Structure formats: structure tokens, C-alpha cells
C-alpha positions, 0 to 999 in steps of 0.5 A: 636718314633725315636732314630737314629743317623747318623755320619760321623767323624774322630775317635779320638783314636783306638778302645778299645775292652774288652770281658765280663765274658759271652765272649761278646765283647763290644767297645769303641771309640770317633768319631769327627764331624766338622761343618764349618760356616761363622762368622758375620765377614764374617771368616769361623770357625769349630765347632768340635763335640765329640760323644762317641761310644759304639759298641757291639760284631760283631761291636765291632770286626768289630771296632778293626779290621777295624778303628783307630785313625784318621780314617774316619767312618760312625756310624749309632745307637742310643742316650743313657744316662746312670749314673754311678759311678766313681773311687771315688763313685762320679755319672756321667753321660754320653752320648753315642752313641750305634751303630749298624752300622760301616763302614770304609771310608778309601780308601782300597788299593789293592796291586795287582793293584795299581792306577796311573794316567794312569788307571785313565785316561783309566778309565776316558775316558770311561766315556760317554760324552755329543754327545755320540751316545751310551747315546743316546741309554740309555735313559728311554723315 
């Protein structure tokens, strides 16, 4: 049996990380995923789903360091369900994604090498184009 979830979405809030009595770090944040479809009137609609994400130990530290509200992130983990009592003593149920891996998908700026249009153009001119004799040498057959 497999319980595996892969999500790519935007953070709804900054990760909240706290340290438990035993020194273990635990964090949480929300992640919004979007699905677009055409309705019966041929109009595009977007459906947003919100996911509660829980991260432990190193992943909690990583989330606190690398993620912020609005940033694009990749989350891989498992679905869990748990019950708890709220502050009024009412029993509640929640569904969460316990993340095993998280990655920021935001582009990192390199202050030592700003990418300008001329930099990108010079890189694209080095890409092999059809008819380029160098490409024929790289064919595996």
C-alpha cells in the first residue's frame, strides 16, 4: 500500500516553526494548489484547494529559512488525519500533509551574476540548432 502526495503550490502564510520540549522542531503552513478547467459555457474556471502542511526537524528549519508567504513550493509527503480538542473542548478533526521533502521553486538571485537579456541571448546562441554539424556527432545511433 502507498500513501504518497506530491503538491506544487503557493504558500498561504509564512511557515510557523516552534521547538518542542525535547528540542524537536515542528512547523506548519498552508499551501494553495490551483486547477483550471472550462465550464459548460466554455469559460475558464480556477479551483483552489488549500492544504495544511506539517514539517518536522530539518524540514521545519528549511521551511523557516527558505519559504515565505506567496512563494512557490514543491511538497512531497503523506496524508494524515487526526483529531484534537479545540480551546473550548470541542473535538475536531483535521487532514494534514506530513511533508518528507520540501523545495522552494522560487528563482534564486545571484548578486554576482545578474542575468540580463544579453546574457540570455549569448546562452541561447550556444544551443545546438537543427542543421548544426555538432549535433550529428552526438546521435546515439
